C-alpha positions as CSV (number, residue, x, y, z in Angstrom):
1,M,72.9,123.0,83.5
2,A,70.7,120.3,81.9
3,V,73.8,118.6,80.6
4,A,75.5,119.0,84.1
5,A,72.4,117.5,85.7
6,S,72.3,114.5,83.3
7,I,76.0,113.8,83.9
8,T,75.6,114.0,87.6
9,L,72.6,111.7,87.6
10,L,74.3,109.1,85.2
11,T,77.4,109.1,87.5
12,M,75.4,108.7,90.6
13,E,73.3,105.9,89.1
14,H,76.5,104.2,88.0
15,I,78.4,104.5,91.5
16,S,75.1,104.0,93.7
17,P,71.7,102.3,93.6
18,R,70.0,105.1,95.4
19,L,68.2,106.2,92.3
20,D,66.5,103.0,91.8
21,P,63.5,103.9,93.8
22,L,63.1,107.2,92.1
23,R,63.4,105.3,88.6
24,A,60.5,102.9,89.9
25,V,58.3,105.9,90.9
26,L,59.0,107.7,87.5
27,S,58.2,104.5,85.5
28,L,54.6,104.6,86.8
29,A,54.1,107.9,85.2
30,V,56.1,107.3,82.1
31,D,54.9,103.5,81.2
32,P,51.2,104.8,80.4
33,I,52.7,107.5,78.1
34,K,54.7,104.8,76.2
35,Y,51.7,102.5,75.9
36,M,49.6,105.4,74.5
37,V,52.4,106.3,72.1
38,D,52.5,102.6,70.9
39,F,48.8,102.1,70.8
40,P,48.0,103.6,67.4
41,S,50.8,101.8,65.5
42,K,50.0,98.4,67.2
43,T,46.2,99.0,66.5
44,A,47.0,99.8,62.9
45,A,49.1,96.7,62.6
46,R,46.3,94.6,64.0
47,I,43.8,96.0,61.7
48,S,45.9,95.4,58.8
49,S,46.6,92.0,59.7
50,S,42.9,91.3,60.1
51,L,42.0,93.1,56.8
52,K,44.6,90.9,55.1
53,S,43.3,87.6,56.7
54,Y,39.8,88.7,55.7
55,A,40.9,89.4,52.1
56,D,42.6,85.9,51.9
57,L,39.6,84.2,53.5
58,K,37.2,86.0,51.1
59,A,39.3,85.1,48.0
60,E,39.7,81.5,49.2
61,N,35.9,81.4,49.7
62,D,35.2,82.7,46.3
63,T,37.5,80.1,44.7
64,L,35.7,77.4,46.8
65,K,32.3,78.6,45.5
66,I,33.6,78.6,41.9
67,Q,34.8,75.1,42.3
68,E,31.5,74.0,43.9
69,A,29.7,75.4,41.0
70,A,32.1,73.6,38.6
71,N,31.6,70.4,40.5
72,K,27.7,70.8,40.4
73,L,27.9,71.4,36.7
74,H,30.0,68.3,36.1
75,F,27.6,66.3,38.3
76,L,24.7,67.4,36.2
77,K,26.4,66.5,33.1
78,F,27.3,63.1,34.5
79,E,23.7,62.8,35.6
80,A,22.4,63.7,32.0
81,L,24.9,61.3,30.4
82,E,23.7,58.4,32.9
83,K,20.0,59.1,31.8
84,E,21.0,59.2,28.2
85,N,22.8,55.9,28.5
86,I,19.8,54.4,30.1
87,R,17.6,55.6,27.1
88,L,20.1,54.3,24.6
89,R,20.3,51.0,26.3
90,A,16.5,50.7,26.2
91,L,16.5,51.6,22.5
92,L,19.1,48.9,22.0
93,E,17.4,46.3,23.7
94,Q,14.1,47.2,22.0
95,S,15.9,47.0,18.6
96,Y,16.9,43.3,19.5
97,E,13.3,42.6,20.3
98,L,12.1,44.0,17.1
99,G,14.2,41.8,15.0
100,E,14.3,44.6,12.4
101,Q,17.3,46.6,11.1
102,V,17.2,49.9,13.0
103,L,19.2,53.2,13.1
104,I,19.2,55.4,16.2
105,A,18.6,59.2,15.4
106,E,18.7,62.1,17.8
107,I,16.0,64.8,17.7
108,L,17.2,68.2,16.6
109,A,13.8,70.2,16.6
110,V,10.3,69.8,17.8
111,N,7.1,71.3,16.5
112,I,4.3,70.0,18.9
113,A,3.0,73.3,20.1
114,S,0.2,73.6,17.3
115,A,-2.8,71.4,17.4
116,Y,-2.5,71.3,13.6
117,E,0.9,69.9,13.3
118,N,2.9,67.4,15.4
119,T,6.4,67.0,13.8
120,V,10.1,66.5,14.9
121,V,13.3,66.7,13.0
122,V,16.0,64.2,13.5
123,N,19.7,64.1,12.7
124,K,19.6,61.2,10.1
125,G,18.7,61.7,6.4
126,S,18.8,60.2,3.1
127,R,22.7,59.9,3.2
128,F,21.9,57.2,5.8
129,G,19.4,55.4,3.8
130,V,16.4,57.1,5.4
131,H,13.3,57.3,3.1
132,A,9.8,58.8,3.2
133,Q,7.1,56.7,4.9
134,Q,9.8,54.9,6.9
135,P,8.4,53.8,10.4
136,V,9.9,55.4,13.4
137,V,9.6,53.8,17.0
138,D,11.1,54.3,20.4
139,A,11.6,51.8,23.3
140,S,7.8,51.9,24.1
141,G,6.0,52.0,20.8
142,V,5.2,53.7,17.5
143,V,6.3,57.2,17.3
144,G,5.3,58.1,13.6
145,Q,6.8,57.9,10.1
146,V,9.2,60.0,8.0
147,F,7.5,62.3,5.5
148,R,10.5,64.1,4.2
149,A,14.0,62.8,4.0
150,L,16.7,65.4,3.4
151,P,20.5,64.5,2.9
152,E,21.4,65.3,6.6
153,T,18.1,65.5,8.4
154,S,14.7,64.1,8.3
155,E,11.2,65.3,9.2
156,I,8.9,62.9,11.1
157,M,5.2,63.1,11.4
158,L,4.0,61.8,14.9
159,I,1.1,59.4,15.2
160,T,-0.8,62.3,16.9
161,D,-0.6,64.7,14.1
162,P,-4.0,65.3,12.7
163,N,-2.9,64.3,9.1
164,H,-1.6,61.1,10.3
165,A,-3.5,57.8,10.2
166,I,-2.2,54.1,11.2
167,P,-4.0,50.8,10.6
168,V,-4.1,49.1,14.1
169,Q,-5.8,46.2,15.5
170,V,-6.8,45.2,19.1
171,N,-4.3,42.8,20.4
172,R,-7.0,40.9,22.4
173,N,-9.2,39.9,19.5
174,G,-7.6,41.1,16.4
175,L,-10.4,43.9,15.6
176,L,-9.0,46.1,12.8
177,T,-9.5,49.8,12.6
178,I,-7.7,53.1,11.9
179,A,-6.2,55.3,14.6
180,V,-6.1,59.0,13.6
181,G,-4.1,61.7,15.2
182,S,-5.9,64.2,17.4
183,G,-3.3,67.0,17.5
184,E,-2.6,66.3,21.1
185,L,0.3,64.1,22.2
186,N,-1.7,62.1,24.6
187,R,-4.8,61.2,22.4
188,L,-5.6,59.2,19.3
189,N,-9.0,59.1,17.7
190,F,-11.0,56.2,16.1
191,P,-13.5,57.8,13.8
192,Y,-14.1,54.5,11.8
193,L,-15.1,52.0,14.7
194,P,-18.5,50.4,14.1
195,E,-21.1,50.8,16.8
196,N,-20.9,47.2,18.0
197,A,-17.0,47.1,18.0
198,D,-15.5,44.7,20.6
199,I,-13.2,47.1,22.2
200,K,-12.5,47.7,26.0
201,P,-10.8,50.1,28.1
202,G,-7.2,49.0,28.7
203,D,-7.0,47.2,25.2
204,L,-3.5,47.1,23.5
205,L,-3.5,48.5,20.1
206,I,-0.8,47.2,17.8
207,T,0.2,47.8,14.2
208,S,-1.9,45.7,11.9
209,G,0.7,45.6,9.0
210,L,-1.9,46.8,6.5
211,G,-0.8,49.6,4.3
212,G,2.8,48.4,4.0
213,T,4.2,51.3,6.0
214,F,4.3,49.8,9.6
215,P,5.3,46.1,10.1
216,Q,2.9,44.1,12.0
217,G,2.9,43.9,15.9
218,Y,4.5,47.1,16.9
219,P,2.7,48.6,20.1
220,V,0.8,51.7,19.2
221,A,-1.6,52.9,22.2
222,I,-3.7,51.7,25.2
223,V,-7.5,52.4,25.0
224,D,-8.6,55.2,27.4
225,P,-11.3,54.4,30.0
226,F,-14.9,55.0,28.5
227,T,-18.5,54.3,29.4
228,P,-20.3,52.1,26.8
229,P,-21.9,52.7,24.6
230,A,-19.5,55.4,23.4
231,T,-17.9,54.0,20.2
232,K,-17.5,57.2,18.6
233,Q,-16.0,59.0,21.6
234,I,-13.2,56.1,22.3
235,T,-9.6,57.4,22.4
236,A,-6.3,55.9,23.3
237,T,-3.1,57.0,24.8
238,P,0.1,56.4,22.7
239,K,2.6,53.9,24.2
240,A,5.5,56.0,22.9
241,A,6.9,58.8,25.0
242,L,6.2,61.4,22.4
243,D,6.9,64.5,24.6
244,R,10.0,63.0,26.4
245,N,12.0,61.4,23.6
246,R,15.7,62.5,22.8
247,E,16.5,59.5,20.7
248,L,14.3,57.7,18.1
249,M,14.8,54.5,16.0
250,L,14.4,54.5,12.4
251,V,13.2,50.9,11.2
252,W,13.9,49.0,8.0
253,S,11.6,46.1,7.6
254,N,13.7,44.4,4.9
255,S,16.8,42.7,5.2
256,K,18.8,45.2,3.1
257,P,21.8,46.8,4.9
258,L,21.7,50.7,5.2
259,P,23.9,52.7,2.7
260,I,25.5,54.8,5.3
261,N,28.8,55.6,3.5
262,T,27.7,57.7,0.6
263,P,24.5,58.6,-0.9
264,S,25.3,56.6,-4.1
265,S,26.2,53.5,-2.3
266,S,23.8,50.8,-3.0
267,P,23.0,48.1,-0.4
268,Q,23.6,44.3,-1.1
269,T,20.8,41.9,-0.9
270,G,20.9,38.7,1.0
271,D,21.2,36.8,-2.3
272,E,24.3,38.8,-3.2
273,N,25.9,38.0,0.0
274,T,25.0,34.5,-0.5
275,D,26.7,34.4,-4.0
276,H,29.8,36.0,-2.5
277,D,30.0,33.3,0.1
């Protein structure tokens, strides 16, 4: 009966449009069912597409974050290199002003935490011609002197070390005295000043050349403010940036070139060069 009814309806639809109004009425009831049937599959497809888009966006965002971090790191390296270049240029300009033969060394280790020892280690040693009691400076002033030269490294005693003393003179009037390390990076003491010493706050102290270690004329420190009479309590602040240096200059006060090739190589003197010429 169902088959016969279906055949009859198909035949009537084919030969006459009388069933079109019935089809339209039935579609009003059937269409919502079709939408309800399609809803789960379409919703699942939309959710899947959204999740895929979210995953792609998250992956892209993570990639961009990594690239941003790498770019920031590169920028920091460039900034550090720029500052290092500025420091090296300052040292180079200072070496020309000194008129001495110098060698730039990089600091490897620092021991300034103790009040009983202010020392640093640099990456140049006796293989480069470095020797004990050799003066060390930076772009601003005297840093200290070498107290132990090893083949590849050297240990430098800063002028603020309690065991260090340096002959100085007041640049204003030539007054001679000795600056002794206090154990603090920002202070030098003057235990040997006479009571009537002509020294004023702000006076520039330079190396006097006495003792043979430091050539004459290198800036050492600036006298700190004090209220006279206070000769025994006078202190000075070093000119050198003792707590901020990365590179230092080892100074040779003679005209002999450095034996930088091998430890056994002997430097030629100016007379020998003249003889060769």
